[in-house]
C-alpha positions as CSV (number, residue, x, y, z in Angstrom):
1,M,46.0,165.2,100.0
2,L,46.3,164.3,103.8
3,F,49.6,162.5,104.7
4,L,49.8,160.6,108.1
5,S,53.0,160.1,109.9
6,R,54.1,156.5,110.5
7,R,53.0,156.8,114.1
8,T,49.9,158.4,113.4
9,F,49.1,155.6,110.8
10,V,50.1,152.8,113.2
11,L,47.9,154.2,116.0
12,S,45.0,154.6,113.8
13,A,45.2,151.2,112.4
14,A,45.4,149.9,116.1
15,A,42.3,152.0,116.9
16,L,40.4,150.6,113.9
17,A,41.4,147.2,114.7
18,A,40.4,147.6,118.2
19,G,37.0,149.0,117.1
20,S,36.6,146.0,114.8
21,L,37.4,143.6,117.7
22,R,34.8,145.3,120.0
23,V,32.1,144.8,117.0
24,N,33.1,141.3,116.4
25,A,33.0,140.3,120.1
26,A,29.5,142.0,120.5
27,D,28.1,140.0,117.5
28,Y,30.1,136.7,118.5
29,P,29.3,134.0,117.3
30,E,28.4,134.7,113.7
31,R,29.4,131.3,112.4
32,P,30.0,127.8,113.6
33,I,32.8,127.3,116.3
34,T,35.3,124.5,115.9
35,V,36.2,122.8,119.2
36,I,39.2,120.5,118.7
37,V,39.6,117.6,120.8
38,P,43.0,115.9,121.0
39,A,41.7,112.4,121.3
40,A,39.8,109.9,119.1
41,A,36.0,109.7,118.8
42,G,34.4,108.0,121.6
43,G,36.9,108.8,124.2
44,A,36.0,110.7,127.5
45,G,36.7,114.2,125.9
46,D,34.8,113.5,123.0
47,T,31.9,112.1,125.1
48,I,31.9,115.1,127.2
49,I,31.8,117.9,124.5
50,R,29.2,116.0,122.6
51,L,27.0,115.7,125.6
52,L,27.4,119.7,126.4
53,S,27.1,120.7,122.8
54,P,23.2,120.9,122.3
55,V,22.9,123.1,125.3
56,M,25.9,125.3,124.4
57,E,24.6,125.6,120.8
58,R,21.3,126.8,121.9
59,R,22.8,129.5,124.2
60,L,25.3,130.6,121.4
61,G,23.1,130.4,118.5
62,Q,25.6,128.6,116.3
63,P,26.7,124.9,115.9
64,L,29.8,123.4,117.4
65,I,32.0,121.5,115.1
66,I,34.0,118.6,116.9
67,D,37.2,118.1,115.4
68,N,38.9,115.0,116.7
69,R,42.7,115.1,116.2
70,S,44.4,112.3,118.1
71,G,48.1,111.7,118.2
72,G,51.5,113.1,119.5
73,G,50.0,112.8,123.2
74,G,47.7,115.7,122.2
75,M,50.6,118.0,121.4
76,I,49.7,118.4,117.7
77,A,46.1,119.5,118.5
78,A,47.3,121.9,121.3
79,Q,49.8,123.6,119.0
80,V,47.2,124.0,116.2
81,V,44.8,125.8,118.5
82,G,47.5,127.9,120.2
83,K,48.5,129.3,116.9
84,A,44.8,129.9,115.6
85,A,43.1,133.2,115.2
86,H,42.2,134.8,118.7
87,D,38.7,135.4,117.7
88,G,36.8,132.6,119.5
89,Y,36.1,130.4,116.7
90,T,38.7,127.6,117.3
91,L,38.8,126.2,120.9
92,L,40.6,123.5,122.4
93,L,39.0,120.7,124.8
94,G,42.2,119.4,126.4
95,A,43.1,117.0,129.1
96,T,45.2,117.4,132.0
97,N,48.5,116.3,130.1
98,N,47.6,119.1,127.4
99,F,47.6,121.7,129.9
100,V,50.0,120.8,132.8
101,I,52.2,117.8,131.6
102,N,53.5,118.0,128.1
103,Q,55.4,121.0,128.4
104,F,57.6,119.3,131.1
105,L,57.4,115.9,129.4
106,V,58.8,117.2,126.2
107,P,60.5,120.6,127.1
108,N,62.3,120.6,123.7
109,L,58.9,121.6,122.2
110,R,59.2,125.0,123.9
111,F,55.3,125.1,123.8
112,D,53.8,126.4,127.2
113,P,50.1,125.9,127.1
114,L,49.6,128.2,130.1
115,A,51.1,131.0,128.0
116,A,49.4,129.9,124.8
117,F,45.9,129.7,125.9
118,A,43.4,131.7,127.9
119,L,41.8,129.3,130.1
120,I,37.9,129.1,130.2
121,T,37.0,126.7,132.8
122,K,37.4,123.0,133.7
123,V,34.6,121.4,131.9
124,A,34.7,118.0,133.7
125,D,36.8,116.0,136.1
126,V,37.4,112.4,136.0
127,P,38.7,111.1,139.4
128,T,41.4,108.6,139.0
129,V,40.5,105.0,140.2
130,L,43.4,102.3,141.0
131,F,42.5,99.0,139.4
132,T,44.1,95.7,139.8
133,N,42.8,92.3,138.8
134,S,41.2,89.4,140.4
135,L,44.4,87.2,140.4
136,M,46.2,89.7,142.7
137,P,45.8,89.1,146.5
138,A,45.4,92.8,147.2
139,K,42.0,94.1,148.1
140,T,42.9,97.6,149.1
141,I,45.6,100.1,148.1
142,G,47.5,99.5,151.3
143,E,47.5,95.8,150.6
144,F,48.7,96.4,147.1
145,I,51.6,98.6,148.3
146,A,52.7,96.0,150.8
147,Y,52.6,93.5,148.0
148,A,54.6,95.5,145.8
149,K,57.3,96.1,148.3
150,G,57.4,92.3,148.9
151,N,57.7,91.6,145.1
152,R,60.0,94.5,144.0
153,G,60.8,94.4,140.3
154,K,58.0,91.8,139.6
155,L,55.2,94.0,139.0
156,S,54.2,96.4,136.2
157,Y,51.5,99.0,135.3
158,A,49.7,99.9,132.2
159,S,49.0,103.3,130.6
160,P,47.3,104.3,127.5
161,G,50.3,106.2,126.5
162,V,53.5,108.0,127.8
163,G,52.7,111.4,129.4
164,T,49.0,110.5,130.2
165,I,47.6,110.7,133.5
166,P,47.8,107.0,134.2
167,H,51.4,107.1,133.7
168,V,52.6,110.1,135.5
169,A,50.3,109.4,138.2
170,V,51.7,106.1,138.9
171,E,55.1,107.5,138.8
172,R,53.9,109.9,141.4
173,L,52.6,106.8,143.5
174,K,56.0,105.1,143.3
175,Q,57.7,108.4,144.6
176,L,55.3,108.8,147.4
177,T,55.4,105.1,148.7
178,G,58.8,103.8,147.3
179,I,57.2,100.9,145.4
180,E,58.8,99.7,142.1
181,L,56.6,99.1,139.1
182,V,57.6,98.8,135.4
183,H,55.6,100.8,133.1
184,I,54.2,99.3,130.0
185,P,52.4,101.7,127.7
186,Y,49.5,100.6,125.4
187,R,47.8,102.3,122.4
188,G,44.6,103.6,124.2
189,A,42.5,102.6,127.4
190,P,40.8,99.4,126.0
191,P,44.0,97.4,125.5
192,A,45.4,98.6,128.8
193,M,42.4,97.5,130.6
194,Q,42.6,94.2,128.8
195,A,46.3,93.7,129.7
196,L,45.1,94.3,133.4
197,I,42.6,91.6,133.2
198,A,44.9,89.2,131.6
199,N,47.5,89.9,134.4
200,E,50.0,91.2,131.9
201,V,50.1,94.2,134.2
202,Q,48.9,94.5,137.7
203,L,47.9,98.1,138.1
204,Y,45.9,100.5,135.8
205,L,44.6,103.7,136.6
206,A,41.5,105.1,134.9
207,G,38.0,106.6,135.3
208,W,35.4,104.8,137.1
209,G,33.4,104.4,134.0
210,V,36.1,102.6,132.2
211,G,36.3,99.8,134.8
212,R,33.1,99.6,136.4
213,S,31.7,96.8,134.2
214,Y,34.6,94.8,134.8
215,V,34.5,95.3,138.5
216,E,31.0,94.2,138.6
217,A,31.9,91.1,136.3
218,G,34.6,90.2,138.8
219,S,37.6,90.4,136.6
220,V,38.9,93.5,137.9
221,R,39.1,95.0,141.4
222,A,39.0,98.6,142.4
223,L,41.3,99.5,145.2
224,A,40.6,103.3,146.0
225,V,39.7,106.5,144.2
226,A,42.7,109.3,144.3
227,S,40.4,112.1,145.1
228,A,40.6,114.6,148.1
229,Q,37.2,113.3,149.5
230,R,35.1,110.3,148.6
231,A,33.0,110.8,145.5
232,S,29.4,110.4,145.8
233,N,29.2,108.5,142.6
234,I,32.2,106.1,143.1
235,P,31.8,103.5,146.0
236,L,35.3,103.5,147.1
237,P,37.4,104.9,149.9
238,T,40.2,107.5,148.9
239,A,43.8,106.7,148.5
240,I,44.6,109.1,151.3
241,E,42.2,107.0,153.5
242,G,44.1,103.8,152.2
243,G,47.5,105.2,153.8
244,V,48.8,107.2,150.7
245,P,49.0,111.1,152.0
246,N,48.6,113.8,149.1
247,F,47.9,111.3,146.3
248,V,44.9,113.3,144.8
249,T,44.8,113.0,140.8
250,S,42.2,113.1,138.2
251,N,42.2,113.3,134.3
252,W,40.1,116.5,133.8
253,W,39.1,118.4,130.7
254,G,39.2,122.0,130.4
255,L,38.4,124.4,127.6
256,G,40.8,127.0,126.3
257,A,41.0,129.6,123.5
258,P,44.1,131.2,121.9
259,Q,45.7,133.9,124.1
260,G,44.4,137.1,123.1
261,T,40.8,136.1,122.6
262,P,38.7,139.2,123.6
263,Q,37.3,138.8,127.1
264,P,33.6,139.6,126.1
265,V,34.1,136.5,123.7
266,L,35.6,134.3,126.6
267,D,32.6,135.4,128.9
268,K,30.0,134.2,126.3
269,I,31.6,130.7,125.9
270,Y,31.9,130.5,129.7
271,R,28.4,131.4,130.2
272,A,27.3,128.7,127.6
273,I,29.4,126.0,129.3
274,T,28.0,126.8,132.7
275,T,24.6,126.7,131.3
276,A,25.2,123.1,130.0
277,L,26.7,122.0,133.1
278,A,23.4,123.1,134.9
279,D,21.3,121.2,132.6
280,A,19.5,118.3,134.5
281,M,20.1,115.7,131.8
282,V,23.7,116.6,131.4
283,L,24.3,116.2,135.1
284,R,22.6,112.9,135.3
285,R,24.7,111.5,132.5
286,L,28.0,113.0,133.8
287,D,27.2,111.4,137.1
288,E,26.4,107.8,135.4
289,L,29.8,108.2,133.7
290,G,31.6,108.8,136.9
291,F,32.4,112.4,135.9
292,A,32.3,115.4,138.2
293,P,31.0,118.7,136.5
294,G,33.4,121.7,136.3
295,G,32.3,125.1,135.8
296,E,34.7,127.2,138.2
297,A,35.4,130.7,137.3
298,P,38.4,131.1,134.9
299,A,40.7,132.8,137.5
300,R,40.4,130.1,139.9
301,F,40.6,127.5,137.0
302,L,44.0,129.2,136.1
303,E,45.1,129.4,139.8
304,D,44.4,125.5,140.0
305,T,46.1,124.8,137.0
306,K,49.2,126.6,137.8
307,A,49.5,124.7,141.1
308,E,49.0,121.3,139.5
309,A,51.5,122.1,136.9
310,K,54.0,122.4,139.6
311,I,53.2,119.0,140.9
312,W,53.6,117.3,137.8
313,Q,56.9,119.4,137.0
314,E,58.3,118.1,140.1
315,T,57.2,114.5,139.4
316,I,58.7,114.3,135.9
317,S,61.9,116.0,137.2
318,R,62.4,113.8,140.0
319,G,61.5,110.5,138.0
320,K,63.7,111.6,135.0
321,L,60.9,111.3,132.7
322,A,61.4,114.2,130.2
323,I,61.9,113.1,126.6
324,E,64.8,114.7,125.0
């Protein structure tokens, strides 16, 4: 009988596991892939992945199962994926707050998404548009800021929930401009927009697709887009042009896998996404929705994400927004 030392056994087991991992990576995917979206069906993230999935499925040769898990500001879904097997069969399509905000907003969770996930790519970018209502006299972001300074403590802004981009972005706007606005969170984007129309609040930040029809109907006024340059599919000046330097923010959606997922598996997923983002029908639909396609290399996505995380960490710290 052949006896192995504990060290030899451990090394042999590791070698066998590595070999198995290489085989699985080469054959990946062999079964359906679950993409968890930390938002309800019909939202931006859900719309994006369902738009991309037919092309991705053809490239991967397996179906994508879209699993919508809303609640907890996306933290529940993120933790589920972060603790999943690192085999490429459970992915997270998360929003900005899932990757670069929640860890600072709720530090007691002790969950760092940039450590828990291997970031694959930004899938789509949703530039933030600043909306007010038709009852407000302001027609530009500069006029809104001037009006807010002349009416301190009298104006409020809506968000679809604490910790979302519409929440922390306005807090950053307040810090950059010195205006005072009271935060009123709602349960989702539709009631927040209705509150703006009813003048219950005077400012709401959202994607162009959320407010476009209301702008065309005359009940809502779009002040500016918070992008670095003007967006070709959004007919608005930037907030920077309107006198707010460095105010660039968007609610982007990115794809991540549990840390430790084999690189060949991540590469296959990345190629499937970029193939979908190059599809003419997908690009046309994204443009109609006011979304900008992603697809940057994983290294660039990680670099940009780390840089943005520092901005939101500073914003949350300065505004004392953390939830203990």
